[in-house]
Structures are given as structure tokens and as C-alpha cells.
N, C-alpha and C positions, 0 to 999 in steps of 0.2 A: 683630284689631288685635295682639294679641301677635305673631303672625308677622311683620306688617308693622314692628312696632317693632323685632325682631331684625333684620330687613333693613335698616332705616335706621341700627341700631347698627352693624352690621358696615359699612355704607358710611361713616358718621362716623369709624369707627377707622381705615379704609383713608385718608381724608382726612386725618386727623391723622398718620398714618404717613407720608403723603407730603409733609407738612409738618415731619417730623422731629422730632414732639413725644413720639413714644412710645418713642424709643430713648434711654436713660439713657446718660451719657458712660461710656466704656470704662475711661478713665483720667482723672485730673484734668488739666485744661489745664496746659501748661507755663507757667511764670512768664515767661520770657525772649521778648520779641517779636521776630518775624521782622525781619531788617534788610533783606532782598530783596536781588538782584543788582543789580549797576550797570546802568544802562540806557545804552546806545549810541544817542544820538539819531539816528544815520545808518543804522541796521540795524532790520530788524523786530523787535519783541519777542516772545519765544515765550510764549504762554499755554496752559496744559493746562486743559481742559475734562473734569472727571470726572463722568460721568452714570450712573445705574443700570441701563443696558443690559447684557444678556449675561445676565440671571437665568432667562431662559425666560418670564418673566411678560409678558403683553400690556401691562399696566399700566406695568410699568417701561419697556418698550420705547417706549410713548407718551410717557412722561415723558421719557426720553432724547431722544427726536426733537425734541419740543418745546423742551427746554432748548438743544439745538444750533441748532435754526432761530432762535431768538431771539438767541442769540449772534452768529450769522452775519449776521443781519438788522442788530445793532448795530454789527458792523465795517464794513458798508457805510455807516453813517452817520456814522463818524469823519471828523473834518476834522484832518488835520495828524499823525496817528498810524498807524503801520504795525503790524499784529498778525498774527503766525502762529499760528493757531489749531490745536491738536492735541488730539483727542478720545480719551477713555480710557473703557473700560468698567470698571464697578466691581461689577456684577451685585447692587448693594445690600449688599454684604457687607464688613465692617470689613476682614478680612484682604486681601481683594482690592484694595479702596480703597488700603490702605497700600503693596501692591505698585505699584499703579498710580502713585501719588503717586511713589513713588521712582523708577519707571522714567521717570516725565515729566520729574524734575528731571534724572537722568542723561542724558536726551537734549535737555537745554538749557532746560526750562521756568524761567521766572523768576518766575512766580506762578501759583497754582492756583486756578480757579474750581470750586466744588463740594466734595465729593459732597453729595447731597441729604439722606440720612437721617444722623441725630446720629452713631450708633456709628461709621458709616463715615467721615464728617468729622472726628471725633475722632482716629480711626486714621490718617488721611492727614496729620493736623497733627502727630501725634507722630512719623510717619515722617519727615518733612522738616524738623522743627524745628531740628535741629543743622546744616543746612545754610543756615539764614536765610531760608527760603523761606515767604511768606505764603500763608495758604489763606482764600479768600472763600468760605465755605460756604453753601449754599442753605437750610441748616436755620435754624429759628427757636428752636432750645433754647439758652437761655442757658447751660445748666450746661457746654456744650462750649467757650464763649466765652472768650478770654483767650490771653496768649502770642502765638503765631503763627496762631491761628485766629480770624477774625471771621464772624459770622453776618450772613447778609444779609435772612434772612426776617423779616417783621413780628412782633414780638415782643408778649407779653401786657403787659409793663410798659408799653411805649412807648403801647399803646393804653389801658391804664388810666389812664395819667398824663393823657393828652389828655381822656378823658371826665370825669375827676375835677376837673381844672382848669377845663373848660367848666362843670361842675355848680356850682363854687365861684363863679364869677361869675354864675350864674343864681339862687343861693340854696340849692342842695342841699349840705348838710354831712353828712348822717347816712345811713348805708348799712346794709342787711341784706345779706351776701354769701351767695349760693346757688350751690352747685357739686356737680357729679358727684364721686362717691369714685373716681376715676380718676387715672391718672398726669397726663393734661392738665388735668383738672378741679382737682385739686390744686395744680398750677402756676399756673392761672388765679386761683385763689383767693389764693395768696401774692402774686401779682402786683397783684390789687385791694387786699388789705390794705395793702401797702406804699405803694401810691400814695395812697389816702386818708389813711393818717397822715402821710406826707411833706408832703400839701397841707393839712394842718390839719384835716382831717375826722375823724368818728367812726364806728368800725366798731360798729354797735348789736349786732349777733349774726352769725353765721356757721352756715349750716345746710347741711350734706351730705346726698347720698342716694345710694342704689345705682343703677347706670345701668340701670334695667329699668322696664318700666310700673309695676308696683305700687310700686316704690320712688319714682318721681318723684311719682306721685298721692298716696301717703301723705305726701310731704314738703311739699306745697303748703299744707296746714293749718297746721303749725308755722311755716313761714315768713311766712304772713299773720299768724298770731299774734304772731310777733316784731315784725312792723311795728307792729301795733296796741299791743303793750304797751310798746315802746321809743319809739314817735314818729317812727320812722326815716321818711325822706322819699322813700327809693328802694330798690329791691332791684336789686342789681348781680349778674347772671348770667352763668355761664360756659357755659350750655347750647349746643350746637352746632344750627345750623338742621336741622330733621327732627323726627321725633316728640319727642324730648327738648325741644327749645325749644317746640314746640306745647302739649305737656302741661304743663310747668312754668309757662309764661307763662298759659294759660288757667286753671289750677288756682289761681293767686295771684290773678289779676284778678277771679275769680268770687267771692273772699272779701275782698280788700281793694283799694279805689281808689288804688294807689300806682304812682308812677313806676317804669318798667322801664328798666333800663340793661343793654346787651348787650355783653360781650367780643368776640363773634363777628360776622362780617358777616351781618346778617340778609337782605341782598339777594342772597345768593348764588344763591337760587332765587327766580323770580318768585312762585311759589304762596305764600310766606311774606308776601310784602307785603300780602296781603290778609286775614290772620289777624287777627279783631278784637282780641285780647289785646295784640297788638303795636303796634296803633294808638297814637301818642303816645311810643313808645318811642324811646330814643336809642341810637346805635351809631356806628361810624365808617366812612369809606370813603375811599379814596386821592382824589386830584384826579380828578374824573371826565372832565373833558375831555381830559387828558394821557392816561388810561387808554383812553378810546375811541380816540384818535389811534392809540395803539399796537395796539389790537386790529384796527383798520380796515388798518393798513400789515402786520401779519402776514397777515392773511386775503388781502389783496392779493397778497402774496409767495408764499404756500403754499396758498391755496386752502381754509382752514378756519381757525376762530377758535382763537386759542392757549389753552393749558391755563392755568388761574389761576397757576401757579407760573413760567410760562415767562418772564415779566418780570424774574424775579430774574436770571436769566443776561444779559439785556438790560442790567440795572443794572450788573452787575458788569463787563461789556466797556465801558460807559459811564462808570464810574469810571476803569479802567484808561486808557482812551484819553484822558480828561480830563487825568490825571497825566502820561501819556508826552508829550502836546502842550505841557506845559509847558517841557520842555527839560530838566528837573532829573534829573541823572544817578541821583539816590537816589528818583526817582518812585515806586517800588514798596516803599519803605521802610514800616514802620509809621508813622513820624512822618508821612509824606506821605499815607499812607491815611487819618489820622484828621485831616486838616484840618478847621478848625472852618467853613469855608465850605461843605463837602459837595459833593454832586454832584446833577445833574438827572436822575431816572429816568423810568421809565414811569408811575409814580403820583404823582409829584411830587418834591420835592428829599429827600434823605436824607443822612446822614453817619454813619460809623463812629466809635465811641468807643474810648478806649484800653483799655477793660475788653473789648474783642471784640463788644460788642453794638451797637446801633445805634439811631438816631432817623429817624424817617420822619415827614413831614408828612401830617396826616390831617385830613378835614373830619369834623365832627360832624353826623349825620344824624338824621333822624326820620321815622317811617312816619306818614302822614297821608293820609286818603281813597286808601289802597291804593297811595300813591305815595312815592318816596323824596323828602325835602325837606331841602336843605342848609340848615343852621341856621347854621353857622359854617364858612366855606370853609377849605380847606387852606392855609397859611401859604406864600408864596412865597419867604421868606428865614428864616434862623434868628434869633433873638434878638428877634422880634416876637411878637406875640399868637399864642396856639396852640402856645409852647414854653415 
């Protein structure tokens, strides 16, 4: 079991690295937003795509290929917008990313999509900030957001807000927060606590644990005790699908019949859908119909399913294309990028915020009889229920 946990732990950490949660920002985000170069409606717009290729890692090469494939698929879907896509390898390193971003701008790039990893994205943004070029990074690390850097990745705070607002409507007001004592675990904790407090709920207790088999098993008892002593209605966990989620959920439910709420995507692997402790638990998913459409079109175009992060590149191109087709010569400015109506992406609508973070439409789901059941669909417009 211990060996299997260590393997799962490494896999989970690799996933978080792919989502750019493990890289802390190298520098504080710049305060000045990117103006973006003026767009000529009669000429193609040069877009630079920064991908983690060139590192020698097979995983990085796979990520790079998927991001480029998705971006090119999005370009084929554009109506009335012409994009000249140029791809640059960053090797996943901040210095290389900064150089690639500067070279891209020197070669005429008017906006940058990527990089993926947080430190690389931060470095790219700093490198081109003085030239007014915006960066739509594939990271979900909000520490690097701001100024000319916008993060496209789904954020913990967005997910936590959606679940807490849904919980409030259904009578859940009090939470025990359970999290691993890691960088992503602590970030998830802060997002949950902030969402609960902002939405008028109560954080009854916060319990951390070392990311180890013994650490998780030892924490289950105190978490259950906190539920019983405070009368909390739910345990909101940051646990990543794998042995962490399996151990913590099973340990809690064996001791207290409490509602579980998850910050991560519990249906990322089919085997977790049948885990007894997760039945009745709440988590979020993107618009499943739109996501399946994208996956089917990607598979038809490239003969294999897309990596989970590939849709971010598609979304970035979709947003740029929508703005260009409007005919606005300042279509790539920060003001245009943060339009309130947002954009339509591979998993539903999304919009960029002036602080560099994002809001994404999410559905609230429950595991029931080993199946994903949608309790509250992803909203189709901003301003309605779900936001």
C-alpha cells in the first residue's frame, strides 16, 4: 500500500505541476495592464503560442503537442478572424520562456498564449510587460495573475465559490476544511476559507495532514471529531483523486456520516466513481455536453483523445478570435479581454477578470450509484444562477 501511495503521490504532483500549481511566482505581477498592439482588421493577427516542448521530457512533449493541436483546431473553427500562429518552445523553464516571449514580440506577436507552468508564465509576462503585450497563461496559479498576465486555468477559488454558493442554496452553511500540507493543498484551503466567509458561511475547523499514508489516516479521526464537536454540515476537502482522496474520504465517512465536498474533479478517473465513501459527495465539472463535443472533434482530427489541459489552448484562441472578429482595433487590450460577456470555451462560458484571474461556468455534480449526476447545470450566461 505504501509503495502504491508513493506512486500515486508522484502522479498527483506531476498533475499539479502540469496545471502549474507547484510553481510559485518568480516575481510579483506587474501592476500595469497590457495595452495590446493595435489590430489591423485587414491583416492576420500574429499570436505566439508558448509550449513546454524542448525539455527532453516525454510528458512535456505530449503537453506541447496537445496544446498546439487544440490551438490549430480552434483556428479552423474561427469565423471572420485570421490568426497567424507561431509556436515557441520554453522547455518549461522561466529563462527560456522569457527569451521566447521577447523573441515572439520582436517577430511581431500581438498577444501570447501560454506558457503552462507558473514560473515560466510569470517570467514571460515580465519580459514583455513594457511593450504592452498581454499573456494568456495556461496556469491556474492566481499568484502570478495581474498586470499583463491572465490565467486561463480553472482556479480553486472559482470552484470553491460555485460549491459554497450551491451549498448555501441547499442549506449547507458550516464546513470543516481538510487539506494536505502542501503548496496546492494550502492554496486550496485558502480558496475554500475565502469562499465560505465571503458567502456568509462558517469555517468550523481547519485540519491539515502530511501527504503520506500514515499522515492521512491519522488525520481522519480529528476531522471526524471536529465535525461532531462543531456540528459542521460538511467536510470540504482539497484531496486529489488517488490514494489521498480514497484514504481521507473513507476514513472520515467511517467515523462520521457527513456530507463531503471536493475541490478537485472526482470523475477524472472512472475508478473513483465507485468508491463507496464518495457516493453522495459534491464536486464540479464543466459543461459535459460541450466538453464531449470538443473531445470528439479533437479525436477525429488527431486520432487520439486530448490531454485534459488541451482545451485551454482552444479557449485562448476562441477568445482572441471572438475579439478580433468584432472589428475593434484595440481587440487585444486588457479592457477588451475583460469584457463582462466573456467567451464560449470547450467546457462552457468563461471570462477574464481585471485582476488577471478568471470565472468559468461549472456544473455541480454528485456521485450516485457509481455515476456522475448533475445537480445544478453549468450556467449559460453570466449574471444568472451559478455565478
